[in-house]
N, CA, C and O atoms as a Tripos MOL2 file, in Angstrom:
@<TRIPOS>MOLECULE
protein
  240   239    60     0     0
PROTEIN
NO_CHARGES

@<TRIPOS>ATOM
      1 N           0.8390   -1.1720    0.0000 N.3       1 MET1
      2 CA          0.0000    0.0000    0.0000 C.3       1 MET1
      3 C           0.8860    1.2380    0.0000 C.2       1 MET1
      4 O           1.9490    1.2720    0.6200 O.2       1 MET1
      5 N           0.4220    2.2340   -0.7030 N.am      2 LEU2
      6 CA          1.1460    3.4930   -0.8230 C.3       2 LEU2
      7 C           0.1980    4.6150   -0.4270 C.2       2 LEU2
      8 O          -0.8590    4.7740   -1.0380 O.2       2 LEU2
      9 N           0.5620    5.3930    0.5870 N.am      3 GLN3
     10 CA         -0.2790    6.5070    1.0160 C.3       3 GLN3
     11 C          -0.0720    7.6790    0.0730 C.2       3 GLN3
     12 O           1.0610    8.0590   -0.2240 O.2       3 GLN3
     13 N          -1.1910    8.2560   -0.4030 N.am      4 VAL4
     14 CA         -1.1540    9.3900   -1.3220 C.3       4 VAL4
     15 C          -2.2880   10.3500   -0.9720 C.2       4 VAL4
     16 O          -3.1070   10.0670   -0.0980 O.2       4 VAL4
     17 N          -2.3240   11.4710   -1.6520 N.am      5 VAL5
     18 CA         -3.4550   12.3980   -1.5730 C.3       5 VAL5
     19 C          -4.0400   12.4780   -2.9740 C.2       5 VAL5
     20 O          -3.3200   12.7330   -3.9390 O.2       5 VAL5
     21 N          -5.3450   12.2620   -3.0840 N.am      6 ALA6
     22 CA         -6.0170   12.2940   -4.3840 C.3       6 ALA6
     23 C          -7.1970   13.2510   -4.2880 C.2       6 ALA6
     24 O          -8.0810   13.0780   -3.4500 O.2       6 ALA6
     25 N          -7.2040   14.2500   -5.1440 N.am      7 ASN7
     26 CA         -8.2770   15.2520   -5.1290 C.3       7 ASN7
     27 C          -8.4420   15.8740   -3.7500 C.2       7 ASN7
     28 O          -9.5570   16.1750   -3.3250 O.2       7 ASN7
     29 N          -7.3230   16.0660   -3.0550 N.am      8 GLY8
     30 CA         -7.3590   16.6790   -1.7430 C.3       8 GLY8
     31 C          -7.7920   15.7620   -0.6190 C.2       8 GLY8
     32 O          -7.9170   16.2040    0.5230 O.2       8 GLY8
     33 N          -8.0240   14.4990   -0.9190 N.am      9 GLN9
     34 CA         -8.4830   13.5280    0.0720 C.3       9 GLN9
     35 C          -7.3610   12.5380    0.3860 C.2       9 GLN9
     36 O          -6.5720   12.2100   -0.5000 O.2       9 GLN9
     37 N          -7.2750   12.0500    1.6380 N.am     10 PRO10
     38 CA         -6.3180   10.9950    1.9250 C.3      10 PRO10
     39 C          -6.7040    9.7370    1.1500 C.2      10 PRO10
     40 O          -7.8850    9.4400    0.9710 O.2      10 PRO10
     41 N          -5.6890    9.0050    0.6950 N.am     11 ALA11
     42 CA         -5.9570    7.8270   -0.1210 C.3      11 ALA11
     43 C          -4.8260    6.8120    0.0140 C.2      11 ALA11
     44 O          -3.7330    7.1330    0.4810 O.2      11 ALA11
     45 N          -5.1090    5.5930   -0.4000 N.am     12 VAL12
     46 CA         -4.0920    4.5590   -0.4820 C.3      12 VAL12
     47 C          -4.1800    3.8830   -1.8340 C.2      12 VAL12
     48 O          -5.2690    3.6320   -2.3500 O.2      12 VAL12
     49 N          -3.0220    3.5920   -2.3990 N.am     13 VAL13
     50 CA         -2.9460    2.8840   -3.6710 C.3      13 VAL13
     51 C          -2.4250    1.4840   -3.3800 C.2      13 VAL13
     52 O          -1.3910    1.3240   -2.7320 O.2      13 VAL13
     53 N          -3.1420    0.4710   -3.8570 N.am     14 SER14
     54 CA         -2.6070   -0.8860   -3.7580 C.3      14 SER14
     55 C          -1.6680   -1.0810   -4.9430 C.2      14 SER14
     56 O          -1.9750   -0.6820   -6.0660 O.2      14 SER14
     57 N          -0.5320   -1.6940   -4.6790 N.am     15 VAL15
     58 CA          0.4690   -1.9130   -5.7120 C.3      15 VAL15
     59 C           0.6220   -3.4130   -5.9060 C.2      15 VAL15
     60 O           0.9080   -4.1470   -4.9600 O.2      15 VAL15
     61 N           0.4290   -3.8620   -7.1450 N.am     16 VAL16
     62 CA          0.5160   -5.2800   -7.4790 C.3      16 VAL16
     63 C           1.5960   -5.4510   -8.5390 C.2      16 VAL16
     64 O           1.4900   -4.9110   -9.6400 O.2      16 VAL16
     65 N           2.6340   -6.2060   -8.1970 N.am     17 LYS17
     66 CA          3.7500   -6.4490   -9.1220 C.3      17 LYS17
     67 C           4.3200   -5.1430   -9.6700 C.2      17 LYS17
     68 O           4.6260   -5.0320  -10.8570 O.2      17 LYS17
     69 N           4.4570   -4.1510   -8.7750 N.am     18 GLY18
     70 CA          5.0600   -2.8860   -9.1730 C.3      18 GLY18
     71 C           4.1740   -1.9340   -9.9520 C.2      18 GLY18
     72 O           4.6420   -0.9060  -10.4420 O.2      18 GLY18
     73 N           2.8930   -2.2690  -10.0720 N.am     19 ARG19
     74 CA          1.9540   -1.4160  -10.8070 C.3      19 ARG19
     75 C           0.7670   -1.0710   -9.9150 C.2      19 ARG19
     76 O           0.3900   -1.8660   -9.0540 O.2      19 ARG19
     77 N           0.1750    0.1020  -10.1110 N.am     20 PRO20
     78 CA         -0.9950    0.4460   -9.2840 C.3      20 PRO20
     79 C          -2.1770   -0.4510   -9.6300 C.2      20 PRO20
     80 O          -2.5410   -0.5960  -10.7970 O.2      20 PRO20
     81 N          -2.7780   -1.0560   -8.5920 N.am     21 GLY21
     82 CA         -3.9090   -1.9590   -8.8150 C.3      21 GLY21
     83 C          -5.2490   -1.2830   -8.5620 C.2      21 GLY21
     84 O          -6.2020   -1.4610   -9.3200 O.2      21 GLY21
     85 N          -5.3090   -0.4990   -7.4790 N.am     22 SER22
     86 CA         -6.5370    0.2290   -7.1600 C.3      22 SER22
     87 C          -6.1760    1.3880   -6.2500 C.2      22 SER22
     88 O          -5.0950    1.4330   -5.6620 O.2      22 SER22
     89 N          -7.1080    2.3230   -6.1500 N.am     23 ILE23
     90 CA         -6.9420    3.4460   -5.2360 C.3      23 ILE23
     91 C          -8.2140    3.5740   -4.4100 C.2      23 ILE23
     92 O          -9.3230    3.4510   -4.9300 O.2      23 ILE23
     93 N          -8.0380    3.8210   -3.1250 N.am     24 MET24
     94 CA         -9.1640    4.0400   -2.2140 C.3      24 MET24
     95 C          -9.0090    5.4340   -1.6230 C.2      24 MET24
     96 O          -7.9900    5.7500   -1.0080 O.2      24 MET24
     97 N         -10.0300    6.2620   -1.8160 N.am     25 THR25
     98 CA        -10.0110    7.6020   -1.2210 C.3      25 THR25
     99 C         -11.0130    7.6400   -0.0730 C.2      25 THR25
    100 O         -12.0440    6.9670   -0.0940 O.2      25 THR25
    101 N         -10.6790    8.4460    0.9240 N.am     26 PHE26
    102 CA        -11.4780    8.5150    2.1380 C.3      26 PHE26
    103 C         -11.9640    9.9400    2.3590 C.2      26 PHE26
    104 O         -11.1950   10.8930    2.2330 O.2      26 PHE26
    105 N         -13.2350   10.0800    2.6870 N.am     27 THR27
    106 CA        -13.7640   11.3630    3.1360 C.3      27 THR27
    107 C         -13.8890   11.2550    4.6440 C.2      27 THR27
    108 O         -14.5760   10.3760    5.1630 O.2      27 THR27
    109 N         -13.2140   12.1650    5.3400 N.am     28 ILE28
    110 CA        -13.1820   12.1120    6.7960 C.3      28 ILE28
    111 C         -13.8690   13.3540    7.3510 C.2      28 ILE28
    112 O         -13.5610   14.4800    6.9600 O.2      28 ILE28
    113 N         -14.8050   13.1280    8.2690 N.am     29 VAL29
    114 CA        -15.5180   14.2100    8.9460 C.3      29 VAL29
    115 C         -15.4380   13.9290   10.4460 C.2      29 VAL29
    116 O         -15.8310   12.8600   10.9130 O.2      29 VAL29
    117 N         -14.9260   14.9050   11.1850 N.am     30 GLU30
    118 CA        -14.8090   14.7760   12.6410 C.3      30 GLU30
    119 C         -14.1300   13.4660   13.0390 C.2      30 GLU30
    120 O         -14.6410   12.7270   13.8800 O.2      30 GLU30
    121 N         -12.9860   13.1860   12.4340 N.am     31 ASP31
    122 CA        -12.1700   12.0020   12.7450 C.3      31 ASP31
    123 C         -12.8440   10.6740   12.4110 C.2      31 ASP31
    124 O         -12.4560    9.6360   12.9450 O.2      31 ASP31
    125 N         -13.8350   10.6930   11.5460 N.am     32 ARG32
    126 CA        -14.5040    9.4540   11.1380 C.3      32 ARG32
    127 C         -14.5360    9.3620    9.6210 C.2      32 ARG32
    128 O         -14.7350   10.3630    8.9330 O.2      32 ARG32
    129 N         -14.3410    8.1650    9.1100 N.am     33 ILE33
    130 CA        -14.4840    7.9320    7.6740 C.3      33 ILE33
    131 C         -15.9780    7.8790    7.3690 C.2      33 ILE33
    132 O         -16.6950    7.0250    7.8900 O.2      33 ILE33
    133 N         -16.4410    8.7970    6.5230 N.am     34 VAL34
    134 CA        -17.8680    8.8310    6.1850 C.3      34 VAL34
    135 C         -18.1260    8.3770    4.7520 C.2      34 VAL34
    136 O         -19.2590    8.0460    4.4020 O.2      34 VAL34
    137 N         -17.0800    8.3580    3.9170 N.am     35 GLU35
    138 CA        -17.2060    7.8530    2.5470 C.3      35 GLU35
    139 C         -15.9090    7.1670    2.1650 C.2      35 GLU35
    140 O         -14.8210    7.5730    2.5720 O.2      35 GLU35
    141 N         -16.0530    6.1230    1.3780 N.am     36 LEU36
    142 CA        -14.9110    5.3960    0.8470 C.3      36 LEU36
    143 C         -15.1800    5.1580   -0.6340 C.2      36 LEU36
    144 O         -16.2020    4.5780   -0.9990 O.2      36 LEU36
    145 N         -14.2630    5.6050   -1.4830 N.am     37 HIS37
    146 CA        -14.4070    5.4060   -2.9240 C.3      37 HIS37
    147 C         -13.2440    4.5430   -3.4010 C.2      37 HIS37
    148 O         -12.0880    4.7860   -3.0530 O.2      37 HIS37
    149 N         -13.5700    3.5340   -4.2010 N.am     38 ILE38
    150 CA        -12.5460    2.6210   -4.7090 C.3      38 ILE38
    151 C         -12.5790    2.6550   -6.2270 C.2      38 ILE38
    152 O         -13.6370    2.5330   -6.8450 O.2      38 ILE38
    153 N         -11.3980    2.8230   -6.8180 N.am     39 LEU39
    154 CA        -11.2590    2.8450   -8.2710 C.3      39 LEU39
    155 C         -10.2450    1.7760   -8.6570 C.2      39 LEU39
    156 O          -9.1450    1.7340   -8.1060 O.2      39 LEU39
    157 N         -10.6120    0.9040   -9.6080 N.am     40 ALA40
    158 CA         -9.7010   -0.1520  -10.0290 C.3      40 ALA40
    159 C          -9.6100   -0.2790  -11.5540 C.2      40 ALA40
    160 O          -9.0910   -1.2760  -12.0570 O.2      40 ALA40
    161 N         -10.0980    0.6970  -12.2780 N.am     41 ASP41
    162 CA        -10.0440    0.6770  -13.7460 C.3      41 ASP41
    163 C          -8.5850    0.8250  -14.1920 C.2      41 ASP41
    164 O          -7.9710    1.8560  -13.9160 O.2      41 ASP41
    165 N          -8.0150   -0.1740  -14.8720 N.am     42 PRO42
    166 CA         -6.5970   -0.1330  -15.2490 C.3      42 PRO42
    167 C          -6.1940    1.1120  -16.0420 C.2      42 PRO42
    168 O          -5.1110    1.6550  -15.8200 O.2      42 PRO42
    169 N          -7.0350    1.5670  -16.9500 N.am     43 GLU43
    170 CA         -6.6930    2.7540  -17.7450 C.3      43 GLU43
    171 C          -6.6280    4.0040  -16.8750 C.2      43 GLU43
    172 O          -5.7190    4.8220  -17.0160 O.2      43 GLU43
    173 N          -7.5900    4.1430  -15.9800 N.am     44 ARG44
    174 CA         -7.5920    5.3210  -15.1010 C.3      44 ARG44
    175 C          -6.4680    5.2280  -14.0690 C.2      44 ARG44
    176 O          -5.9040    6.2480  -13.6710 O.2      44 ARG44
    177 N          -6.1460    4.0150  -13.6370 N.am     45 MET45
    178 CA         -5.0370    3.8460  -12.6960 C.3      45 MET45
    179 C          -3.7190    4.2430  -13.3530 C.2      45 MET45
    180 O          -2.8760    4.8760  -12.7170 O.2      45 MET45
    181 N          -3.5360    3.8770  -14.6150 N.am     46 ALA46
    182 CA         -2.3140    4.2430  -15.3410 C.3      46 ALA46
    183 C          -2.1980    5.7560  -15.4870 C.2      46 ALA46
    184 O          -1.0940    6.2970  -15.5440 O.2      46 ALA46
    185 N          -3.3380    6.4320  -15.5470 N.am     47 ALA47
    186 CA         -3.3460    7.8850  -15.7190 C.3      47 ALA47
    187 C          -2.9530    8.6340  -14.4420 C.2      47 ALA47
    188 O          -2.7880    9.8540  -14.4730 O.2      47 ALA47
    189 N          -2.8040    7.9250  -13.3260 N.am     48 LEU48
    190 CA         -2.4060    8.5800  -12.0850 C.3      48 LEU48
    191 C          -1.0060    9.1750  -12.1870 C.2      48 LEU48
    192 O          -0.6750   10.1350  -11.4910 O.2      48 LEU48
    193 N          -0.1920    8.5970  -13.0600 N.am     49 GLY49
    194 CA          1.1370    9.1440  -13.2860 C.3      49 GLY49
    195 C           2.1220    8.8860  -12.1570 C.2      49 GLY49
    196 O           3.0640    9.6570  -11.9710 O.2      49 GLY49
    197 N           1.9190    7.8140  -11.4010 N.am     50 LEU50
    198 CA          2.8700    7.4770  -10.3410 C.3      50 LEU50
    199 C           4.1690    6.9770  -10.9540 C.2      50 LEU50
    200 O           4.1560    6.1880  -11.8980 O.2      50 LEU50
    201 N           5.2780    7.4360  -10.4180 N.am     51 THR51
    202 CA          6.5840    7.0280  -10.9410 C.3      51 THR51
    203 C           6.9700    5.6650  -10.3730 C.2      51 THR51
    204 O           6.4030    5.2060   -9.3810 O.2      51 THR51
    205 N           7.9440    5.0280  -11.0200 N.am     52 GLU52
    206 CA          8.4460    3.7410  -10.5280 C.3      52 GLU52
    207 C           9.0230    3.9150   -9.1220 C.2      52 GLU52
    208 O           8.8940    3.0320   -8.2750 O.2      52 GLU52
    209 N           9.6560    5.0570   -8.8880 N.am     53 GLU53
    210 CA         10.2390    5.3370   -7.5660 C.3      53 GLU53
    211 C           9.1350    5.4050   -6.5110 C.2      53 GLU53
    212 O           9.2840    4.8510   -5.4210 O.2      53 GLU53
    213 N           8.0450    6.0730   -6.8240 N.am     54 GLU54
    214 CA          6.9250    6.1590   -5.8710 C.3      54 GLU54
    215 C           6.3320    4.7780   -5.6160 C.2      54 GLU54
    216 O           6.0590    4.4210   -4.4700 O.2      54 GLU54
    217 N           6.1340    4.0060   -6.6700 N.am     55 LEU55
    218 CA          5.5530    2.6700   -6.5250 C.3      55 LEU55
    219 C           6.4680    1.7490   -5.7330 C.2      55 LEU55
    220 O           5.9880    0.8640   -5.0250 O.2      55 LEU55
    221 N           7.7850    1.9450   -5.8410 N.am     56 ALA56
    222 CA          8.7510    1.1150   -5.1120 C.3      56 ALA56
    223 C           8.6770    1.3670   -3.6070 C.2      56 ALA56
    224 O           9.1150    0.5240   -2.8240 O.2      56 ALA56
    225 N           8.1300    2.5150   -3.1870 N.am     57 ARG57
    226 CA          7.9940    2.8270   -1.7660 C.3      57 ARG57
    227 C           6.8050    2.1130   -1.1110 C.2      57 ARG57
    228 O           6.6360    2.1840    0.1060 O.2      57 ARG57
    229 N           5.9970    1.4400   -1.8970 N.am     58 ALA58
    230 CA          4.8030    0.7820   -1.3650 C.3      58 ALA58
    231 C           5.2050   -0.2590   -0.3240 C.2      58 ALA58
    232 O           6.1840   -0.9860   -0.4920 O.2      58 ALA58
    233 N           4.4260   -0.3090    0.7540 N.am     59 GLU59
    234 CA          4.6550   -1.2900    1.8150 C.3      59 GLU59
    235 C           3.7140   -2.4630    1.6060 C.2      59 GLU59
    236 O           2.5290   -2.2860    1.3220 O.2      59 GLU59
    237 N           4.2530   -3.6480    1.7500 N.am     60 TYR60
    238 CA          3.4360   -4.8580    1.5470 C.3      60 TYR60
    239 C           3.1170   -5.5270    2.8570 C.2      60 TYR60
    240 O           2.4400   -6.5550    2.8770 O.2      60 TYR60
@<TRIPOS>BOND
     1     1     2 1
     2     2     3 1
     3     3     4 2
     4     3     5 am
     5     5     6 1
     6     6     7 1
     7     7     8 2
     8     7     9 am
     9     9    10 1
    10    10    11 1
    11    11    12 2
    12    11    13 am
    13    13    14 1
    14    14    15 1
    15    15    16 2
    16    15    17 am
    17    17    18 1
    18    18    19 1
    19    19    20 2
    20    19    21 am
    21    21    22 1
    22    22    23 1
    23    23    24 2
    24    23    25 am
    25    25    26 1
    26    26    27 1
    27    27    28 2
    28    27    29 am
    29    29    30 1
    30    30    31 1
    31    31    32 2
    32    31    33 am
    33    33    34 1
    34    34    35 1
    35    35    36 2
    36    35    37 am
    37    37    38 1
    38    38    39 1
    39    39    40 2
    40    39    41 am
    41    41    42 1
    42    42    43 1
    43    43    44 2
    44    43    45 am
    45    45    46 1
    46    46    47 1
    47    47    48 2
    48    47    49 am
    49    49    50 1
    50    50    51 1
    51    51    52 2
    52    51    53 am
    53    53    54 1
    54    54    55 1
    55    55    56 2
    56    55    57 am
    57    57    58 1
    58    58    59 1
    59    59    60 2
    60    59    61 am
    61    61    62 1
    62    62    63 1
    63    63    64 2
    64    63    65 am
    65    65    66 1
    66    66    67 1
    67    67    68 2
    68    67    69 am
    69    69    70 1
    70    70    71 1
    71    71    72 2
    72    71    73 am
    73    73    74 1
    74    74    75 1
    75    75    76 2
    76    75    77 am
    77    77    78 1
    78    78    79 1
    79    79    80 2
    80    79    81 am
    81    81    82 1
    82    82    83 1
    83    83    84 2
    84    83    85 am
    85    85    86 1
    86    86    87 1
    87    87    88 2
    88    87    89 am
    89    89    90 1
    90    90    91 1
    91    91    92 2
    92    91    93 am
    93    93    94 1
    94    94    95 1
    95    95    96 2
    96    95    97 am
    97    97    98 1
    98    98    99 1
    99    99   100 2
   100    99   101 am
   101   101   102 1
   102   102   103 1
   103   103   104 2
   104   103   105 am
   105   105   106 1
   106   106   107 1
   107   107   108 2
   108   107   109 am
   109   109   110 1
   110   110   111 1
   111   111   112 2
   112   111   113 am
   113   113   114 1
   114   114   115 1
   115   115   116 2
   116   115   117 am
   117   117   118 1
   118   118   119 1
   119   119   120 2
   120   119   121 am
   121   121   122 1
   122   122   123 1
   123   123   124 2
   124   123   125 am
   125   125   126 1
   126   126   127 1
   127   127   128 2
   128   127   129 am
   129   129   130 1
   130   130   131 1
   131   131   132 2
   132   131   133 am
   133   133   134 1
   134   134   135 1
   135   135   136 2
   136   135   137 am
   137   137   138 1
   138   138   139 1
   139   139   140 2
   140   139   141 am
   141   141   142 1
   142   142   143 1
   143   143   144 2
   144   143   145 am
   145   145   146 1
   146   146   147 1
   147   147   148 2
   148   147   149 am
   149   149   150 1
   150   150   151 1
   151   151   152 2
   152   151   153 am
   153   153   154 1
   154   154   155 1
   155   155   156 2
   156   155   157 am
   157   157   158 1
   158   158   159 1
   159   159   160 2
   160   159   161 am
   161   161   162 1
   162   162   163 1
   163   163   164 2
   164   163   165 am
   165   165   166 1
   166   166   167 1
   167   167   168 2
   168   167   169 am
   169   169   170 1
   170   170   171 1
   171   171   172 2
   172   171   173 am
   173   173   174 1
   174   174   175 1
   175   175   176 2
   176   175   177 am
   177   177   178 1
   178   178   179 1
   179   179   180 2
   180   179   181 am
   181   181   182 1
   182   182   183 1
   183   183   184 2
   184   183   185 am
   185   185   186 1
   186   186   187 1
   187   187   188 2
   188   187   189 am
   189   189   190 1
   190   190   191 1
   191   191   192 2
   192   191   193 am
   193   193   194 1
   194   194   195 1
   195   195   196 2
   196   195   197 am
   197   197   198 1
   198   198   199 1
   199   199   200 2
   200   199   201 am
   201   201   202 1
   202   202   203 1
   203   203   204 2
   204   203   205 am
   205   205   206 1
   206   206   207 1
   207   207   208 2
   208   207   209 am
   209   209   210 1
   210   210   211 1
   211   211   212 2
   212   211   213 am
   213   213   214 1
   214   214   215 1
   215   215   216 2
   216   215   217 am
   217   217   218 1
   218   218   219 1
   219   219   220 2
   220   219   221 am
   221   221   222 1
   222   222   223 1
   223   223   224 2
   224   223   225 am
   225   225   226 1
   226   226   227 1
   227   227   228 2
   228   227   229 am
   229   229   230 1
   230   230   231 1
   231   231   232 2
   232   231   233 am
   233   233   234 1
   234   234   235 1
   235   235   236 2
   236   235   237 am
   237   237   238 1
   238   238   239 1
   239   239   240 2
@<TRIPOS>SUBSTRUCTURE
     1 MET1         2 RESIDUE 1 A MET
     2 LEU2         6 RESIDUE 1 A LEU
     3 GLN3        10 RESIDUE 1 A GLN
     4 VAL4        14 RESIDUE 1 A VAL
     5 VAL5        18 RESIDUE 1 A VAL
     6 ALA6        22 RESIDUE 1 A ALA
     7 ASN7        26 RESIDUE 1 A ASN
     8 GLY8        30 RESIDUE 1 A GLY
     9 GLN9        34 RESIDUE 1 A GLN
    10 PRO10       38 RESIDUE 1 A PRO
    11 ALA11       42 RESIDUE 1 A ALA
    12 VAL12       46 RESIDUE 1 A VAL
    13 VAL13       50 RESIDUE 1 A VAL
    14 SER14       54 RESIDUE 1 A SER
    15 VAL15       58 RESIDUE 1 A VAL
    16 VAL16       62 RESIDUE 1 A VAL
    17 LYS17       66 RESIDUE 1 A LYS
    18 GLY18       70 RESIDUE 1 A GLY
    19 ARG19       74 RESIDUE 1 A ARG
    20 PRO20       78 RESIDUE 1 A PRO
    21 GLY21       82 RESIDUE 1 A GLY
    22 SER22       86 RESIDUE 1 A SER
    23 ILE23       90 RESIDUE 1 A ILE
    24 MET24       94 RESIDUE 1 A MET
    25 THR25       98 RESIDUE 1 A THR
    26 PHE26      102 RESIDUE 1 A PHE
    27 THR27      106 RESIDUE 1 A THR
    28 ILE28      110 RESIDUE 1 A ILE
    29 VAL29      114 RESIDUE 1 A VAL
    30 GLU30      118 RESIDUE 1 A GLU
    31 ASP31      122 RESIDUE 1 A ASP
    32 ARG32      126 RESIDUE 1 A ARG
    33 ILE33      130 RESIDUE 1 A ILE
    34 VAL34      134 RESIDUE 1 A VAL
    35 GLU35      138 RESIDUE 1 A GLU
    36 LEU36      142 RESIDUE 1 A LEU
    37 HIS37      146 RESIDUE 1 A HIS
    38 ILE38      150 RESIDUE 1 A ILE
    39 LEU39      154 RESIDUE 1 A LEU
    40 ALA40      158 RESIDUE 1 A ALA
    41 ASP41      162 RESIDUE 1 A ASP
    42 PRO42      166 RESIDUE 1 A PRO
    43 GLU43      170 RESIDUE 1 A GLU
    44 ARG44      174 RESIDUE 1 A ARG
    45 MET45      178 RESIDUE 1 A MET
    46 ALA46      182 RESIDUE 1 A ALA
    47 ALA47      186 RESIDUE 1 A ALA
    48 LEU48      190 RESIDUE 1 A LEU
    49 GLY49      194 RESIDUE 1 A GLY
    50 LEU50      198 RESIDUE 1 A LEU
    51 THR51      202 RESIDUE 1 A THR
    52 GLU52      206 RESIDUE 1 A GLU
    53 GLU53      210 RESIDUE 1 A GLU
    54 GLU54      214 RESIDUE 1 A GLU
    55 LEU55      218 RESIDUE 1 A LEU
    56 ALA56      222 RESIDUE 1 A ALA
    57 ARG57      226 RESIDUE 1 A ARG
    58 ALA58      230 RESIDUE 1 A ALA
    59 GLU59      234 RESIDUE 1 A GLU
    60 TYR60      238 RESIDUE 1 A TYR
């Protein structure tokens, strides 16, 4: 997992074999997660523009 910020929201990217697999963004209100959005479309994931260096920082 790789912690990122997406559209101003905290998010995590799952990394599978060195490539982004999905992204989960969280909407937090008063220290609680009130919305969770998950995106796993390969074309849109590729458009995130994460570098190999960033993906290598992912923790498994």
